[in-house]
C-alpha positions as CSV (number, residue, x, y, z in Angstrom):
1,M,142.7,32.1,33.1
2,S,140.7,30.7,36.0
3,T,139.3,27.2,35.5
4,D,137.1,27.2,38.6
5,T,133.6,26.0,37.6
6,S,132.4,25.6,41.1
7,P,128.7,26.4,41.7
8,W,129.6,27.8,45.1
9,S,130.0,31.4,46.0
10,S,131.1,32.9,49.3
11,A,128.5,34.6,51.4
12,W,130.5,37.8,51.0
13,E,130.4,37.6,47.2
14,L,126.6,37.1,47.3
15,K,126.3,40.1,49.6
16,Q,128.2,42.3,47.2
17,R,126.2,41.4,44.1
18,P,124.5,44.5,42.5
19,R,120.9,45.1,43.5
20,Y,118.2,46.5,41.3
21,K,115.5,48.9,42.2
22,S,112.1,48.5,40.6
23,G,111.2,52.2,40.5
24,V,107.8,51.5,42.1
25,L,108.2,53.0,45.5
26,A,105.7,50.6,47.2
27,I,107.7,47.6,45.9
28,D,111.1,49.1,46.8
29,A,109.8,49.8,50.3
30,L,109.2,46.1,50.8
31,I,112.7,45.1,49.5
32,P,114.7,48.3,50.5
33,D,118.1,46.8,49.6
34,G,116.9,46.0,46.1
35,M,116.5,42.9,44.0
36,V,119.7,41.0,43.9
37,Q,121.2,39.7,40.7
38,G,120.6,36.0,40.2
39,S,117.1,36.0,41.6
40,L,113.5,35.5,40.5
41,I,110.8,37.9,41.8
42,L,107.2,36.8,41.6
43,I,104.4,39.4,42.0
44,Q,101.1,37.6,42.2
45,G,97.5,38.6,42.7
46,D,94.4,39.6,40.8
47,V,94.1,43.2,39.9
48,G,92.4,43.4,36.5
49,R,93.9,44.0,33.1
50,K,94.0,47.8,33.2
51,L,95.6,47.9,36.6
52,L,98.1,45.2,35.5
53,R,98.9,47.3,32.4
54,H,99.6,50.3,34.6
55,L,101.9,48.2,36.8
56,V,103.7,46.8,33.8
57,T,104.3,50.3,32.5
58,K,105.6,51.6,35.8
59,L,107.9,48.6,36.3
60,T,109.3,48.7,32.8
61,I,110.1,52.4,33.0
62,G,111.4,52.1,36.6
63,L,113.6,49.1,36.0
64,L,115.3,50.9,33.0
65,T,115.7,54.3,34.5
66,M,116.8,53.2,37.9
67,N,119.3,50.6,36.6
68,N,121.0,52.3,33.6
69,P,122.6,51.0,31.3
70,S,121.0,47.6,31.8
71,E,118.7,46.3,29.0
72,L,115.5,44.4,29.5
73,A,114.0,41.4,27.8
74,F,110.2,41.6,27.8
75,I,108.5,38.2,27.1
76,D,104.9,39.0,26.4
77,G,102.5,36.1,26.5
78,E,99.6,38.3,27.6
79,N,99.6,40.7,24.6
80,I,100.0,43.5,27.1
81,F,103.2,45.3,26.1
82,P,102.2,49.0,26.4
83,Y,104.0,50.9,23.7
84,Y,102.1,54.1,24.1
85,D,101.9,54.1,27.9
86,I,105.7,53.5,28.2
87,S,106.3,56.3,25.7
88,S,104.0,58.7,27.6
89,E,105.4,57.7,31.0
90,A,109.0,58.2,29.8
91,R,108.2,61.6,28.4
92,R,106.5,62.7,31.7
93,N,109.6,61.7,33.6
94,G,112.0,63.6,31.3
95,Y,113.3,60.7,29.2
96,D,113.3,60.2,25.4
97,P,110.9,57.4,24.7
98,L,113.0,56.0,21.8
99,T,116.0,55.7,24.1
100,I,113.9,53.7,26.6
101,L,112.3,51.5,23.9
102,D,115.7,50.8,22.3
103,R,116.8,49.1,25.5
104,I,113.9,46.7,25.5
105,Q,114.1,43.4,23.6
106,L,110.5,42.3,23.0
107,S,109.2,38.8,22.1
108,R,105.6,37.7,21.9
109,A,104.0,34.3,22.4
110,F,100.5,33.3,21.5
111,N,100.4,29.8,23.0
112,F,102.2,28.0,25.8
113,H,104.5,26.1,23.4
114,Q,105.7,29.4,21.9
115,L,106.3,30.8,25.4
116,T,108.3,27.7,26.4
117,E,110.5,28.0,23.2
118,I,111.2,31.7,23.8
119,I,112.3,31.1,27.4
120,T,114.2,27.9,26.9
121,K,115.8,28.5,23.4
122,R,115.6,32.1,22.3
123,L,116.4,33.8,25.5
124,P,119.7,31.9,26.1
125,N,120.7,32.8,22.5
126,L,119.8,36.5,23.1
127,L,121.9,36.6,26.3
128,E,124.9,35.4,24.3
129,V,124.9,38.5,22.2
130,K,123.3,41.1,24.5
131,K,125.7,41.4,27.4
132,Q,123.9,44.5,28.8
133,L,120.7,42.5,29.1
134,K,120.4,42.0,32.9
135,I,116.6,42.2,33.5
136,V,113.9,39.8,32.2
137,F,110.2,40.6,32.7
138,V,107.5,38.0,32.1
139,P,104.0,39.3,32.9
140,Q,101.4,36.7,33.8
141,I,103.9,33.9,33.1
142,S,101.4,31.0,33.9
143,S,98.3,32.3,32.1
144,L,99.0,30.7,28.7
145,Y,99.8,27.4,30.3
146,L,96.6,27.2,32.3
147,S,94.2,29.1,30.0
148,T,90.9,27.7,28.9
149,E,92.3,27.4,25.4
150,A,95.3,25.4,26.6
151,L,93.3,23.0,28.6
152,E,90.9,22.4,25.7
153,Y,93.9,21.7,23.5
154,L,95.3,19.2,26.0
155,E,91.9,17.5,26.2
156,Y,91.7,17.3,22.4
157,A,95.1,15.7,22.3
158,N,94.2,13.3,25.1
159,L,96.8,14.8,27.4
160,S,96.4,15.7,31.0
161,P,97.6,19.1,32.3
162,A,100.5,17.3,34.1
163,E,101.6,15.8,30.8
164,G,101.4,19.0,28.9
165,A,101.0,22.6,30.1
166,L,102.2,22.1,33.7
167,T,105.3,20.2,32.5
168,E,106.2,23.0,30.1
169,L,105.6,25.6,32.8
170,T,108.0,23.9,35.2
171,Q,110.5,23.7,32.3
172,A,110.2,27.4,31.6
173,V,110.4,28.6,35.2
174,G,113.3,26.2,35.8
175,T,115.1,27.7,32.8
176,L,114.5,31.2,34.0
177,K,116.0,30.3,37.4
178,S,119.1,28.7,35.9
179,L,119.6,31.6,33.5
180,A,119.3,34.1,36.3
181,L,122.0,32.4,38.3
182,Q,124.3,31.8,35.3
183,N,124.0,35.3,33.9
184,N,123.4,37.4,37.0
185,L,119.9,38.4,35.9
186,V,117.0,39.9,37.8
187,V,113.9,38.0,36.5
188,I,110.5,39.5,37.4
189,M,107.3,37.5,36.8
190,T,103.7,38.4,37.5
191,A,100.9,35.8,37.9
192,A,97.3,35.7,38.7
193,S,96.3,34.1,42.0
194,A,95.6,30.4,42.0
195,T,92.0,29.5,42.3
196,G,90.8,29.7,45.9
197,S,94.2,30.8,47.2
198,K,95.5,34.2,48.3
199,T,99.1,33.0,49.0
200,K,99.9,31.1,45.8
201,G,100.2,32.3,42.2
202,L,98.5,30.5,39.3
203,G,100.8,27.6,38.7
204,G,100.7,26.5,42.3
205,T,103.4,25.6,44.8
206,Y,106.1,25.1,42.2
207,L,105.8,28.6,40.8
208,T,105.7,30.2,44.3
209,H,108.6,28.1,45.7
210,S,110.8,28.7,42.6
211,A,110.8,32.5,43.2
212,S,113.4,34.0,45.5
213,S,111.0,36.7,46.6
214,V,107.2,36.7,46.4
215,I,105.1,39.8,46.6
216,R,101.3,39.8,46.8
217,M,99.4,42.6,45.1
218,A,95.8,43.6,45.5
219,S,93.6,46.5,44.5
220,S,91.2,48.5,46.6
221,A,87.5,47.5,46.2
222,E,86.7,51.1,45.1
223,S,89.4,51.2,42.5
224,S,88.5,52.3,39.0
225,A,90.4,52.4,35.7
226,K,91.3,56.1,36.3
227,E,91.9,56.2,40.1
228,F,93.0,53.3,42.2
229,D,95.3,52.0,44.9
230,L,97.5,48.9,44.5
231,H,98.6,47.3,47.7
232,F,101.8,45.2,48.0
233,S,102.8,42.9,50.8
234,L,105.9,40.7,51.1
235,Q,105.2,36.9,51.3
236,K,108.8,35.7,51.0
237,D,112.3,37.1,50.7
238,P,115.7,35.4,51.4
239,A,117.1,38.5,53.2
240,R,114.2,39.2,55.6
241,P,111.2,37.6,57.1
242,A,107.8,37.9,55.4
243,I,106.0,40.9,56.7
244,Q,102.4,41.8,56.9
245,L,103.0,45.5,56.5
246,T,101.4,46.7,53.2
247,H,102.8,49.5,51.0
248,S,100.4,51.1,48.6
249,H,100.8,52.7,45.2
250,R,98.2,55.3,44.2
251,R,97.4,56.3,40.7
252,K,95.2,59.3,40.1
253,K,93.7,60.4,36.8
254,P,96.6,62.0,34.9
255,V,96.4,65.6,33.8
256,N,95.8,65.8,30.0
257,S,98.9,66.9,28.2
258,Q,98.9,68.7,24.8
259,T,102.5,67.7,24.0
260,S,102.5,65.6,20.8
261,L,104.3,62.2,20.8
262,N,104.8,62.4,17.0
263,R,108.5,63.5,17.3
264,Y,109.3,60.3,19.2
265,W,108.1,57.9,16.4
């Protein structure tokens, strides 16, 4: 049995690590080789809740169908997990929704303390027993830490953001990065944009710099809930220079289907 505990890996070993496709063509066009295991991917920008929900649905379905048999841990601090949308999207693409949902481990947080506990304590425990779990998805990772409610709580407790929410945010992101490296995970985070910035996610420099790859997302001005364009551009990636070329994802109003979902529940 090898006793080598060195944190070093040869460049060739890193090159040979499995890479994961997102299933969203516009994102995969920016990182054509795929997202390498052991990395954090940050998708940041302001697109509105309905558009974010659509993106979350597409990514969840895409990550699972493109990277079978890997399982996915969905850490939901935004109360956005789209059961029905995922089921509908799976059915439209020819997959049994129950088979897809069964490969998702879901945990919800309702304040930033809970989110930190899930990431730093419960996720490592889950990884011990779920060896197929190779993808972690944390939509809007920084929102609970920097919400109005969180800041009011810190003020009430006579704490500054640096002593409370931001400290826990750095702890959570640092844990995700360590777990990604130790367990060969692909960790995908989304975040709103920092106030007054188009290049940094909410959470500032630490969040942006912690990610291996950073993708900026934006929606067209004329977008609506039923028809819209999401535009993605690469801000940072270890395998290639940042590029200004933008790839777009278009969603048109879906055709109504009369097929019942009842049999899937």
